[in-house]
N, C-alpha and C positions, 0 to 999 in steps of 0.2 A: 369512467375514465380512470386509468391507473397511471400514476407518475412516480418515478424513482428520483430521489433527491440526494444531492450532496450536502453536507453540513454547511450552514451559514457561518459567517464570522460571529464570534461570541458577542452577545449584547449585554449580559450580566455575568459576573464572576462570583460564585458562591461555593462554599464547601458543602456539598450535599451528597447523599448516598446515590450513586449512579451505577451500581453494580450491574443492573439489568438494562439500563437505557443505552441505546447505541449512539446517541448524540446528547449533547447537553440540553437541559430543560430550557435554557434561555434561547437556544436555537429553535426549539419547538414553539416557544412563546412568540418569537419574532415571526415565524411562519404563519401562525394563527392571526397575528396582528395585521399581516400584509394580505392574507387571502380569504379571511372569513367574510361572508356576505353581509354580516352585521357590523363590519368594521367602522362604518360611518355613523353608527347610531349611539356611540358611547363616548365618554370622556376617558381617553386612554391614559392620561396622566394619573387619574385616580386608580385605574386598574394596574398601571405600572407599580405604584406604591404598594398596593395590596398583594400583588404577585411577589414582589421583592421580599416583603415581610414573611409571607408563607414559605417561600423557597429558602430563606435564611434560617427559618426555624425547623426545616425538614430534617428528620433524623433517619428516615428510611426511604426506600424507593416509593413505597405506598404514599408516604407523606408528600413526596415530590409530585406524584401523579395528582394528588388532591390539590396541589397548588395550580395545576393546569385545569382541573375541573372548576376551580374558582373562577378562572377566566371565562369559561362557558356560562357559568352562573351569571356573571356580570353582563355578558352578551345576550342573556336570556335565550340561549341556543340549546334546545332540547334534542335536536336531531343529530348533532355531531357525535360520533363514537370514537373512542380511542381504545386500542387493543395492545397490551403489553404482555408478551408471553401467554397469549390467548386469554388474558383476563380483561374484562370490559371495564372501562371508566367513562362516565359521562354525567351530564346534569339531568337528573330525573325531575320531571315536573311533579309538583305536589297536588294531590287531590283530597278533598274531604271524604270522610267515610261514606257519606250519603251518595256521593258520586261513584265511589269505588264499588258500592253494592250493586249498582246497575252496570257499570263498565266492565268489571272483572269477568262476569259470565260471557260477555260478548267477545272480549279479548281471548278467553280460553277457547271459545267456539271457533274463532278465527284461526287459532293454532291448529285445531283439529282438522280444519278444512283446507289448510294450505295445499295448493296444487290440485284441488278437486273442483273441476268445472261442472256445474249442475244446471240442467235445463228442465223446465216444466211448462207445458202448454196450459195456459189458464183461459177459461171461458171459451175454449176451442179456437181462439184467434189471437191471443196475446202471449208472446214468448217471454217467460221469465228466465233470465240468464244470470247466475251467480258467478262472479269473477272474484275469487279469493286472492290471497297473496300467492305469488308464483316465484319461487326461487330456482332459477334455471341458469345454466351455462352451456356453451357449445351448442351441439345439435338439439339439446332440449329446448332452447329458445324457440326454434322453428316448430318443434313438435307441439309445444303448448299453443303457439299461435295457430297452427293448423287445426288443432283440436277445437279451439274456439270458433274458427271459421266453419269447420265441418258441422258443429253443433247448430249453427244457424242455417246452413245450406240443406240440412236434411228435411227441412220443412218446405212445403209448397208456397211459393210467393203469394198466391191468391189467398192462402189460408191466414197468413200473418198480417194483422192490422196494426200491430204496435209491439213495442218491446219494453220490458222492465229490466234494466241493468242494475244488479244489486252489488254495490261496492262496500256494503256495511261491514263485511268480514275481510276486507282487503288490507292486509298488513304490509303491503309493499312487495318489493323484490324486482322482478324483471319487467320493466316498463315495455320493452319491445314486444314481448309475448302478448301483453294485454292489448296494446294499441294496434299492433299488427293483426291480431286475431279479430279485432272488432272493425276491421277496415270496411266491411260491407255497410256498416251503420254510420261510420264517420265520414266516408267518402274520400276521394282523392283530392285532398285540399291541404292548405296550410292550416295546422292545428294549434299553433301557438309556438312557444319556445321558451328558452332560458334567458334570463337577464342577470347582469352583474349588480354590484352594489350601487352603481350609478344609473341603474335601470336601462342600460344599453343591452340590446339583444346580442347574445353571444352564440347562440345556436338555435336553429329552426327545427321544429317538429313538423314533418310532412308525411303524407301518404302519396306515393307515386306508384302507379300500376299495381295498386293493392298491397304494397309493402311499405314498411315504416322506415323513414330516414331521420337520422339525427344529424343536422347539418348536411354534409355531402356524403355521409356514410350510410349505406343501406344496412339496416340491422336485422331485417327478416327476409326470408326467401320462401314464400309459400304460394300455393296455387289454390284459389277458391274453386270448390267443386260445383259452384253455381255462378251464374252471371247476374244475380239479382242486385238491384241497386236500392238499398234501404236508406240512403243518405238523407232522405226527407220524410221517411216514415216516422210517425210519432214515437218518441222514446221518453220514458221516465227513468231517471238515474236516482237510485237510493244511496244515501250517504249517511255517515254517523261518526261518533267519537272514536271508533276503532278503525276508521279509514285513514291511513297514514301513508307517507312517503310516495312510492309509485302509484299506490291506490288513489291518493289525492291528485297526482298529476294526471292519471287517467281520467278522473272526474273533470279536470280542467280542459282536457281535449274535447269534452262534450259541451262545455260552455260556449255560448253563441252559435251552437248548431241549430238549424231551423227545427221547429216543432219538438223542442226538448224542454223538459220540466224536471226540476230537482225537488225531491221530497225526503224528509228525514230530519236529521240533526246536523249541526256543524261538524266538520271533520276535525280531527285532533289539531289543536292550535300549535303552530310552529313546526309541523311535520310535512309541509308541502314544499320544502326547499329541495333544490337539486344538490346532491352530494357527490364528491369525488374521493377516490381512494389515493392516499399518498403513503408510500412506504419509506421509513427511515431505518435502514438496516434490515436484518432478517426477522426481528422479533417485535418491532413496533410499527403500528400502522394507525393512521387517522382517516376516518371516513368523514370528511369535513364539508359542512354546508357552505357552498361557494356561489350558489345561484338561487334566485327566485324564479317563478314560472309565470308565464302570461298566456292568455287565451287568444282566440283568433282575431279579436279586436283590440289586442294589446292591453287588456286589463291585467294588472299584475296582482298576484295573490301572495301576500307576505305573511298571512296568519292562517285563518281557517277558510275553507270553502263553505259558503252558506247555502242552505236549501231555499227554493222558492216558497215551499210550504213546510213550515216547521211542525213536526209531530214528535213529541217526546215519548220514548220507550214504546211499549206496545208491540215489540218484536216477537215473532213466532216463526222460526226458521224451519220447524218441522211441519206445521199446519199453515201453509202459506195463506190460505183464504181467511185465516183468523188474524193475520198480521195487519195491524192498523195502517202501516205505511203502504202495504200492498193494496189494501182496500182503497186507500186514497189514490194510489197509482191507477188502479182499474177504473175508478170514477173519472179521473182526468183523461185517460185514454178513450173512454167511451164518448167523451165530448170533444175530442181532438179532431181536427179536420186534416186529413192527409194532404200534403202539398204535392202538386204536380210538377 
């Protein structure tokens, strides 16, 4: 969602470098304070003082932006992004070198595979479907959703006994393409929704007539090339530390689905929030975390999404049958009972 804003009344008054900022930093601070999904988790009096000190000491626009980054550090908000003149500012989570050694190759692989939908038939009866990050706008939203749906429909219904949906390389992007394309597996149901800082649902996620709705807004318009109903067919969802943003939310839409099992590692902590774009002038934008997300049974996910079976590392995206998580998925599928 995109919102255009007029400046608020000033909250603080300091002499700082604002040559590039279209509004005062205290206006931005007040907006964060009123709209962040984490606003009820902190002591704002302490943050007020810390922000004032940093803003008063700021000598450059970069220093001013660092004072706003400080706010997100205190909120422990790693998902919000600020852009000033196309330069990114945000609170990066810190990882030890031992974690980065494993994480960096997966993150790099996820960048390489953005937008590339991959299917492989395993054991002649289980469809492996890799859904990476999808960054799409306009007609491309439906094109990606249609591609995912078509990749499922090209197989005979009697042939497919289960699915492996791989979200380990999903770096986020266009949620509608992902969920809309997977409609045959998710079914025409309420899939969960977004909740505010008070845990009140603000928007529903639903599939109706095989298309994805956010609230009352239809966000995809595709036609399945088959009439198969896989909404109760066994599904394993693979997740991991590079699963973020819309990838995490896509995983949540599978939570509480019948005959569904999650394998892998926890998704990236703090990256399952719903974010909204807010523009202040022509050169400054905040992609602010304003919502958490909940599943079909109203379980709210404020941190990571956890697997049912934890398997650390062992990923092999080139030789799938050597992949430890896929081995575990095939074992679970072999023992799953299709629901009627």
